[in-house]
N, C-alpha and C positions, 0 to 999 in steps of 0.2 A: 378473628382478626389477624391471626399469624399467617393465614392464607393470603390476605391482602398484602402483607409485608413481603411475602415470597414472590408475589406477582410483580411488585415494584422492583425488587432485586434482579428478577429474571429479565424484565424489560430494559434494565439499565444497560446503556451502551458501554462497551469496553474500549478504552483508548489506550494505545501502546506508546512507550517511550521510543525515541530514535533507536536505542540499543535493542530494545525488544523487537522492533520491526526489522532491523538489520539482521538479527538472528533468524527470524522467520524467512526473510528473502535471501539469506546466505550472501549478503553483501556487507560492506563496512558501514559503520555508523556515519562516516563522512559522505558516503554516496547517498544514504537516506536524506541527509540534511541538504546536500546539493540538489537532489530531485524536488525537494520541497521548496527550496529557495528559487529554482527555476520554474516552479508552478507545475511540474509534471505529476506530483502526487498532492493530494489534499492534506492540509494540516490545520491544527488548532494552535494558535500562539497563546499560551496563557499569560506569560510575561516575556520580556525581551529574551530571556534565556531558556524558558520552558516552552517546549513544543510537544504536542501529542498527535497521534495518528489513529484514524479509525480503519482497522484492517479491511473491512469490506469495502469501504470508499476507496482505499488505495488500490485494491485488487481491481475494482471496476475502472478506475482510471488508468491503470497500466494495461488492462485488457482492451479498452477502447483505444489506447494510443497505439497498441501493437496492431490492432485491426485496421486502424486508419492509415498507418504507415505502410502496411503490407498492400493496401488498395492503391496508394499513391506510387508505389514502385513496383517494378516487375516481380513476379513471384520468385521466391527462392527455390533452389533445388530441394527435392524431398528430404535428402540426408544432409543437413547442414550441421557441421561441428559447433556452430555458435548456438548457445542457449538463449532463450529470451526469458523475460520475466514471467511470462505464462508457464514456461517449463518449471521455474522455480516455485510457483505457487501451485 
């Protein structure tokens, strides 16, 4: 029976607060909230003040946004001083 409980705990998805996600992405909490408000990263609103983020979904959204933006514009030079979200993750 304990194995069954461990399986459920392992399968549980981990959701992060805006502060936790900001620390991982190395940006401000305000930036995380702004990206969520703009719809650039997926979020789960629990109450009007509580919001959570699924890290893998955020990574996929940012990776997809970065790839589609690069396809729409001309390629950047190989050595760019600007970091992308992909570089941060």
